C-alpha distance (Angstrom), angle and dihedral (degrees) to the residues before:
residue distance angle dihedral
Q1 . . .
V2 3.81 . .
Q3 3.68 121.0 .
L4 3.83 124.3 -164.4
V5 3.82 122.5 -160.0
E6 3.81 118.3 -169.5
S7 3.77 127.1 -163.3
G8 3.71 140.7 163.7
G9 3.85 102.8 73.0
G10 3.75 124.1 129.9
L11 3.76 147.4 120.5
V12 3.83 117.6 -49.4
Q13 3.82 135.3 164.5
A14 3.79 120.9 -110.1
G15 3.80 108.3 -83.6
G16 3.81 92.7 31.6
S17 3.82 130.8 113.6
L18 3.75 136.9 -124.1
R19 3.86 132.3 -177.4
L20 3.78 118.1 -144.4
S21 3.81 120.3 -160.1
C22 3.71 131.6 -166.7
V23 3.75 125.2 -168.2
A24 3.79 121.6 -163.1
S25 3.77 131.6 -157.3
G26 3.77 124.3 -143.4
N27 3.82 132.9 48.8
I28 3.80 102.7 -87.1
F29 3.71 98.3 78.6
S30 3.88 98.1 104.6
I31 3.77 90.6 57.2
S32 3.72 97.7 42.5
T33 3.81 131.8 96.6
M34 3.77 110.5 -124.2
A35 3.76 125.8 -158.7
W36 3.78 142.6 173.2
Y37 3.81 120.0 -136.4
R38 3.70 131.4 -178.3
Q39 3.84 137.1 -156.5
A40 3.76 123.4 -164.4
P41 3.83 119.5 -164.1
G42 3.81 111.7 -77.0
R43 3.81 92.4 9.2
Q44 3.75 135.7 99.6
R45 3.84 121.9 -103.6
E46 3.78 109.1 -92.8
L47 3.84 133.5 -165.8
V48 3.88 112.2 -109.5
A49 3.78 101.9 175.3
R50 3.82 141.1 -13.2
I51 3.76 132.6 -162.5
F52 3.88 120.6 -166.3
S53 3.78 124.4 -144.1
A54 3.80 89.9 -102.3
G55 3.89 89.3 53.8
S56 3.70 103.0 -108.2
T57 3.79 114.1 136.5
N58 3.74 144.5 -161.2
Y59 3.85 134.2 -164.6
A60 3.72 142.3 -160.5
D61 3.79 110.7 -102.2
S62 3.88 89.0 -118.4
V63 3.77 93.9 63.1
K64 3.83 102.5 34.0
G65 3.79 110.7 128.7
R66 3.78 92.1 14.7
F67 3.72 105.6 60.5
T68 3.82 129.9 51.8
I69 3.78 126.5 -166.1
S70 3.85 121.3 -160.2
R71 3.74 139.3 160.6
D72 3.76 140.8 -146.5
N73 3.83 109.8 -153.7
A74 3.82 90.9 -172.6
K75 3.82 90.3 61.2
N76 3.82 97.3 32.9
A77 3.73 88.2 -122.4
V78 3.79 140.8 136.7
F79 3.75 126.2 -165.8
L80 3.72 137.2 -159.2
Q81 3.84 114.8 -159.6
M82 3.82 108.6 -163.5
N83 3.72 120.3 -165.6
S84 3.77 134.6 174.5
L85 3.78 88.5 23.3
K86 3.91 118.9 -158.0
P87 3.71 130.8 -157.0
E88 3.73 88.8 -112.2
D89 3.88 87.8 63.4
T90 3.73 88.6 72.7
A91 3.85 110.2 120.4
V92 3.73 145.9 101.0
Y93 3.86 108.3 -73.8
Y94 3.73 117.4 -146.6
C95 3.77 130.8 -167.3
Q96 3.73 118.2 -139.6
Q97 3.86 129.5 -166.9
T98 3.81 119.6 -164.1
G99 3.87 130.5 -170.2
P100 2.83 125.4 87.0
G101 3.76 98.3 9.4
I102 3.75 127.9 -8.6
Y103 3.70 121.1 -99.4
W104 3.84 133.0 -176.4
G105 3.77 134.4 -159.6
Q106 3.80 124.7 -134.5
G107 3.74 94.8 -102.0
T108 3.85 134.1 -115.2
Q109 3.83 122.9 -128.0
V110 3.80 119.9 -123.1
T111 3.69 117.8 -171.3
V112 3.81 122.8 -174.8
S113 3.73 117.2 -164.2
S114 3.82 122.4 -152.7
């Protein structure tokens, strides 16, 4: 059973930065696709960024040029560097691991004040 633990959320002013981390248990991390999702109050959960096992990435249009996803297979960790944060980035951010099976973390709150 895979467990994902996120950290790094918090309160930041608009224009600021945060770095989210997600550490996974188990031994399938290096072959898994990792992703960050977010869910704002009253809205559906949405994909923010994804990184495949070979290292290729894709991003939601709303975060392109501001967010960067990366991974460290030696540490079973995935990161989300968030720069130039906006109030509309406020949400609970979730880490997801795919392959085989789909696993979610418990989420970490990111609040961006204007």
